[in-house]
N, C-alpha and C positions, 0 to 999 in steps of 0.2 A: 455540073458533075466534075469532080476533081479526082486525081489519082495520087495515092501515097505509096511510097516505096518502103518496104520493111526488109532489111538485110539481116537474116538470121543464119547466115553462113557460119559454120563451125559449131553451132549449138546442137546438142543431142536431145533426143526424146526424153521428156515430154515438152521441153521448153519451146520448140517452134509452134506447136499447137496452142500452148497456153498464151504465148505472146501474140499469136495471130488473133485469138479470141479477144484479148484485151484491146488490141488495135481496132478490131471491128466494132467493139462497143462504142468507141469514140467517133465513129464515122456516121454522117447523115445518110439516109437512104439514097441510093443511086450512085454514091461515090465508089471508087474502086481502090482496092488494096493490092499492090504488087508485092508478093512475098517471095524472097529468094532464100532457099535452104540448101544445105548439103547433106543432111541426115537422110539416109535411104528410107527410114520409117515414116518420113513426112508424107510420102505418097499414099500412105494408108491413113495417117492421123489427121491431116488437114482436110481431105475430102470427107472424112467421117465427121469432123467438126462442122464443116459447112452444111452437111446434111442435117445435123442437129440444130444449127442456128437458123436454117431456112434461107441462107444467103446462096449465091450462085457462083460456081467456079466457071469463069469464062474460058480460060486457057490454062493448060498444064503442059509444061515442056521441060525437057532435060537438055542442058547444055554443058557438056563435059562433066564435071563433078557437081554442077549446080542444078537444082530443081526450081522452076519458077511457076508460081500460081498467080493468076490474075482473078481476083475475087470481087464480085459486085455485091455491095451491101443491099439487102432486100428492103422493100418498102416496109413501113411500120406494121402493117397488118400481118404479113408473113412472119416477121421477126417476133411480134407479140404472140402469135399462135405457137411458134416454136418454143418460146420462153415459157409459156404456160404449160406446155407438154413436158418440159424438163423437170426433173425432180427438184424439190425445194432446196436441197443442199447445193445444187449447181448454180443457183442464182445468186 
């Protein structure tokens, strides 16, 4: 299991969620993605994305102006089920 850091500080909605989705697609199951954001809307957008993809938010914290998410990539069975439930245009 490895951990990757994604610094999205300074980016505004919808870029943090879109870039998090792209980064998660490249990770193998069990790996973790540490996402740093400053956009206040990311506390809504990123958990909604994670619910859609079937991955798991391990930790969410706020440090000064920064919001940090630690996301664990789900196993292929959960991710495949979430992908099949997503509309065709989202794939």
